[in-house]
Biotite code that builds the C-alpha atoms (Angstrom):
import biotite.structure as struc

atoms = struc.array([
    struc.Atom([102.368, 88.647, 144.787], chain_id="A", res_id=1, res_name="MET", atom_name="CA", element="C"),
    struc.Atom([100.468, 87.022, 141.807], chain_id="A", res_id=2, res_name="GLU", atom_name="CA", element="C"),
    struc.Atom([100.841, 88.955, 138.739], chain_id="A", res_id=3, res_name="THR", atom_name="CA", element="C"),
    struc.Atom([98.786, 88.757, 135.338], chain_id="A", res_id=4, res_name="ARG", atom_name="CA", element="C"),
    struc.Atom([99.559, 89.908, 131.881], chain_id="A", res_id=5, res_name="ILE", atom_name="CA", element="C"),
    struc.Atom([97.223, 91.564, 129.555], chain_id="A", res_id=6, res_name="LEU", atom_name="CA", element="C"),
    struc.Atom([98.247, 91.134, 125.991], chain_id="A", res_id=7, res_name="THR", atom_name="CA", element="C"),
    struc.Atom([98.238, 94.121, 123.511], chain_id="A", res_id=8, res_name="MET", atom_name="CA", element="C"),
    struc.Atom([98.924, 93.962, 119.638], chain_id="A", res_id=9, res_name="THR", atom_name="CA", element="C"),
    struc.Atom([101.415, 96.982, 119.706], chain_id="A", res_id=10, res_name="SER", atom_name="CA", element="C"),
    struc.Atom([103.542, 98.919, 121.834], chain_id="A", res_id=11, res_name="GLN", atom_name="CA", element="C"),
    struc.Atom([101.704, 101.898, 121.118], chain_id="A", res_id=12, res_name="THR", atom_name="CA", element="C"),
    struc.Atom([98.485, 100.514, 122.729], chain_id="A", res_id=13, res_name="ILE", atom_name="CA", element="C"),
    struc.Atom([100.479, 99.072, 125.640], chain_id="A", res_id=14, res_name="ALA", atom_name="CA", element="C"),
    struc.Atom([102.109, 102.625, 126.248], chain_id="A", res_id=15, res_name="MET", atom_name="CA", element="C"),
    struc.Atom([98.691, 104.330, 126.020], chain_id="A", res_id=16, res_name="LYS", atom_name="CA", element="C"),
    struc.Atom([97.206, 101.629, 128.389], chain_id="A", res_id=17, res_name="ALA", atom_name="CA", element="C"),
    struc.Atom([100.033, 102.136, 130.755], chain_id="A", res_id=18, res_name="LYS", atom_name="CA", element="C"),
    struc.Atom([99.517, 105.972, 130.915], chain_id="A", res_id=19, res_name="ARG", atom_name="CA", element="C"),
    struc.Atom([95.847, 105.419, 131.560], chain_id="A", res_id=20, res_name="LEU", atom_name="CA", element="C"),
    struc.Atom([96.178, 102.824, 134.219], chain_id="A", res_id=21, res_name="LEU", atom_name="CA", element="C"),
    struc.Atom([98.751, 104.607, 136.027], chain_id="A", res_id=22, res_name="GLU", atom_name="CA", element="C"),
    struc.Atom([97.017, 108.134, 135.784], chain_id="A", res_id=23, res_name="LYS", atom_name="CA", element="C"),
    struc.Atom([94.212, 106.053, 137.637], chain_id="A", res_id=24, res_name="ASN", atom_name="CA", element="C"),
    struc.Atom([96.492, 104.736, 140.569], chain_id="A", res_id=25, res_name="GLY", atom_name="CA", element="C"),
    struc.Atom([97.085, 101.176, 138.851], chain_id="A", res_id=26, res_name="ILE", atom_name="CA", element="C"),
    struc.Atom([100.761, 100.280, 138.625], chain_id="A", res_id=27, res_name="TYR", atom_name="CA", element="C"),
    struc.Atom([101.800, 98.219, 135.566], chain_id="A", res_id=28, res_name="VAL", atom_name="CA", element="C"),
    struc.Atom([104.871, 97.444, 133.516], chain_id="A", res_id=29, res_name="ARG", atom_name="CA", element="C"),
    struc.Atom([105.168, 96.720, 129.825], chain_id="A", res_id=30, res_name="ILE", atom_name="CA", element="C"),
    struc.Atom([106.655, 93.428, 129.158], chain_id="A", res_id=31, res_name="VAL", atom_name="CA", element="C"),
    struc.Atom([107.437, 91.067, 126.046], chain_id="A", res_id=32, res_name="ARG", atom_name="CA", element="C"),
    struc.Atom([105.431, 87.920, 126.688], chain_id="A", res_id=33, res_name="PRO", atom_name="CA", element="C"),
    struc.Atom([106.894, 84.505, 125.581], chain_id="A", res_id=34, res_name="SER", atom_name="CA", element="C"),
    struc.Atom([105.748, 83.442, 122.071], chain_id="A", res_id=35, res_name="PRO", atom_name="CA", element="C"),
    struc.Atom([104.851, 80.362, 123.783], chain_id="A", res_id=36, res_name="ASN", atom_name="CA", element="C"),
    struc.Atom([102.188, 81.968, 126.108], chain_id="A", res_id=37, res_name="LEU", atom_name="CA", element="C"),
    struc.Atom([100.519, 84.224, 123.372], chain_id="A", res_id=38, res_name="THR", atom_name="CA", element="C"),
    struc.Atom([99.236, 81.842, 120.595], chain_id="A", res_id=39, res_name="PRO", atom_name="CA", element="C"),
    struc.Atom([97.686, 84.837, 118.667], chain_id="A", res_id=40, res_name="LYS", atom_name="CA", element="C"),
    struc.Atom([101.105, 86.312, 118.301], chain_id="A", res_id=41, res_name="GLY", atom_name="CA", element="C"),
    struc.Atom([100.705, 89.228, 120.801], chain_id="A", res_id=42, res_name="CYS", atom_name="CA", element="C"),
    struc.Atom([104.020, 90.743, 121.287], chain_id="A", res_id=43, res_name="SER", atom_name="CA", element="C"),
    struc.Atom([103.571, 93.167, 124.211], chain_id="A", res_id=44, res_name="PHE", atom_name="CA", element="C"),
    struc.Atom([101.853, 93.103, 127.327], chain_id="A", res_id=45, res_name="GLY", atom_name="CA", element="C"),
    struc.Atom([100.995, 95.001, 130.576], chain_id="A", res_id=46, res_name="LEU", atom_name="CA", element="C"),
    struc.Atom([102.064, 93.111, 133.779], chain_id="A", res_id=47, res_name="GLN", atom_name="CA", element="C"),
    struc.Atom([100.198, 94.143, 136.815], chain_id="A", res_id=48, res_name="THR", atom_name="CA", element="C"),
    struc.Atom([99.138, 92.711, 140.355], chain_id="A", res_id=49, res_name="ASP", atom_name="CA", element="C"),
    struc.Atom([96.366, 90.284, 140.170], chain_id="A", res_id=50, res_name="GLU", atom_name="CA", element="C"),
    struc.Atom([94.344, 92.128, 142.898], chain_id="A", res_id=51, res_name="ARG", atom_name="CA", element="C"),
    struc.Atom([93.816, 94.986, 140.781], chain_id="A", res_id=52, res_name="VAL", atom_name="CA", element="C"),
    struc.Atom([93.153, 93.108, 137.491], chain_id="A", res_id=53, res_name="LEU", atom_name="CA", element="C"),
    struc.Atom([89.345, 93.626, 137.650], chain_id="A", res_id=54, res_name="THR", atom_name="CA", element="C"),
    struc.Atom([89.616, 97.604, 137.732], chain_id="A", res_id=55, res_name="SER", atom_name="CA", element="C"),
    struc.Atom([92.493, 97.573, 135.337], chain_id="A", res_id=56, res_name="ALA", atom_name="CA", element="C"),
    struc.Atom([89.981, 95.842, 132.720], chain_id="A", res_id=57, res_name="LEU", atom_name="CA", element="C"),
    struc.Atom([87.472, 98.310, 133.621], chain_id="A", res_id=58, res_name="LYS", atom_name="CA", element="C"),
    struc.Atom([89.479, 101.417, 132.865], chain_id="A", res_id=59, res_name="TYR", atom_name="CA", element="C"),
    struc.Atom([90.482, 99.769, 129.655], chain_id="A", res_id=60, res_name="LEU", atom_name="CA", element="C"),
    struc.Atom([86.971, 99.029, 128.637], chain_id="A", res_id=61, res_name="ASP", atom_name="CA", element="C"),
    struc.Atom([85.655, 102.499, 129.668], chain_id="A", res_id=62, res_name="LEU", atom_name="CA", element="C"),
    struc.Atom([88.258, 103.950, 127.289], chain_id="A", res_id=63, res_name="ASN", atom_name="CA", element="C"),
    struc.Atom([88.148, 101.689, 124.286], chain_id="A", res_id=64, res_name="ASP", atom_name="CA", element="C"),
    struc.Atom([91.637, 100.383, 124.629], chain_id="A", res_id=65, res_name="ILE", atom_name="CA", element="C"),
    struc.Atom([91.860, 96.845, 123.043], chain_id="A", res_id=66, res_name="PRO", atom_name="CA", element="C"),
    struc.Atom([93.572, 94.044, 124.740], chain_id="A", res_id=67, res_name="TYR", atom_name="CA", element="C"),
    struc.Atom([93.941, 90.428, 123.887], chain_id="A", res_id=68, res_name="GLY", atom_name="CA", element="C"),
    struc.Atom([94.389, 87.333, 126.299], chain_id="A", res_id=69, res_name="GLU", atom_name="CA", element="C"),
    struc.Atom([94.918, 87.629, 129.998], chain_id="A", res_id=70, res_name="ILE", atom_name="CA", element="C"),
    struc.Atom([97.949, 85.330, 130.827], chain_id="A", res_id=71, res_name="ILE", atom_name="CA", element="C"),
])
């Protein structure tokens, strides 16, 4: 299973996004990405299966939840 991490600027935003996505059937977990992987300094991320990434991004966009890079 390939996974991706959506970077978030704060733990609060990551928790809000996690609740939204799991309510819509998308399993995610909050992780702390390596600083080497996040040049913008994002300290939290949501890890999810690559197969549901497009749906996850759609839900985040529709609910105005900001995210950074996808790593």
